[in-house]
C-alpha positions in Angstrom: -3.1 -8.0 11.7 -3.0 -8.7 8.0 -3.7 -6.1 5.3 -6.4 -8.0 3.4 -6.5 -5.5 0.7 -4.6 -2.5 -0.5 -6.2 -0.8 -3.6 -4.6 1.9 -5.6 -6.8 4.0 -7.9 -6.4 7.4 -9.5 -8.4 8.9 -6.6 -6.0 7.5 -3.9 -5.0 4.4 -1.9 -7.4 2.5 0.3 -6.2 -0.1 2.8 -8.4 -2.6 4.7 -7.1 -4.8 7.5 -8.9 -7.3 9.7 -7.6 -8.9 12.9 -7.0 -12.7 13.1 -10.3 -13.3 14.8 -12.3 -11.3 12.2 -13.8 -9.1 14.8 -12.2 -5.7 14.0 -11.9 -4.1 10.6 -9.8 -1.1 9.9 -10.3 1.0 6.8 -7.8 3.7 5.8 -8.3 6.0 2.8 -5.4 8.1 1.6 -6.8 10.5 -1.0 -4.7 11.7 -3.9 -5.1 15.3 -2.8 -3.1 14.5 0.4 0.1 13.7 -1.6 2.4 16.3 -3.0 2.6 14.2 -6.2 0.4 11.2 -6.8 0.0 9.0 -9.9 -1.7 5.7 -10.4 -1.8 4.5 -14.0 -4.4 1.7 -13.4 -6.4 0.4 -10.5 -4.8 -2.5 -8.8 -5.6 -4.5 -5.6 -2.9 -6.3 -3.7 -2.8 -8.5 -0.6 -0.1 -7.5 1.8 1.3 -8.5 5.2 0.8 -5.4 7.3 3.9 -6.2 9.5 6.1 -6.5 6.5 4.7 -3.3 5.0 5.4 -1.4 8.3 9.0 -2.7 8.3 9.6 -1.5 4.8 8.0 1.9 5.4 10.2 2.5 8.4 13.2 2.5 6.1 12.2 5.7 4.4 12.8 9.3 5.6 10.1 11.9 6.0 11.3 13.8 2.9 11.9 10.8 0.6 10.0 10.3 -2.6 8.2 6.9 -2.4 7.4 4.9 -5.5 5.3 1.7 -5.3 5.4 -0.5 -8.4 3.5 -3.7 -9.2 2.8 -5.4 -12.5 -0.6 -6.9 -13.3 -0.9 -10.4 -11.8 2.5 -10.1 -10.2 3.4 -11.7 -6.9 5.7 -8.9 -5.7 5.4 -5.2 -5.1 8.5 -3.0 -5.2 9.0 0.1 -3.0 11.6 2.7 -4.1 12.7 5.4 -1.6 14.7 8.3 -3.1 16.0 11.2 -1.2 15.2 14.7 -2.5 18.7 15.3 -3.6 18.9 11.8 -5.2 21.9 10.9 -3.1 20.3 7.9 -1.7 18.0 5.4 -3.5 16.7 2.2 -1.7 14.7 -0.7 -3.3 12.6 -3.1 -1.4 10.6 -6.1 -2.8 7.7 -7.6 -0.9 5.9 -10.8 -1.7 2.2 -10.3 -2.1 -0.4 -12.7 -0.7 -3.2 -14.4 -2.6 -6.5 -13.3 -1.2 -9.9 -14.6 -2.2 -11.7 -11.7 -0.4 -13.2 -8.7 -2.1 -13.2 -5.1 -0.8 -15.6 -4.8 2.1 -18.1 -2.0 2.2 -17.9 0.2 5.3 -21.3 1.7 6.4 -21.0 5.5 6.9 -22.9 6.9 9.9 
């Protein structure tokens, strides 16, 4: 499954993924209120490979501070995992995918 679109806004992070046959669509909304600290300076949409994202996120611990950084029109996103006591800091870069698709509206029942 490929993450077609990950969008960060000041209200939270939204992820949409579709299977290869374009039959199933998954939409995940992580609201800013669900984070201990959340900051998004500007809205940004990024195309990511979901398998690569999962591998990177497995490298962080439950108590780590996670920072995701991307520049406008950049082709990589950087993840920084920092332990609470700042004894361990890990950096990971992931190449972004070029996507021609827009955010898909999900009907609410």
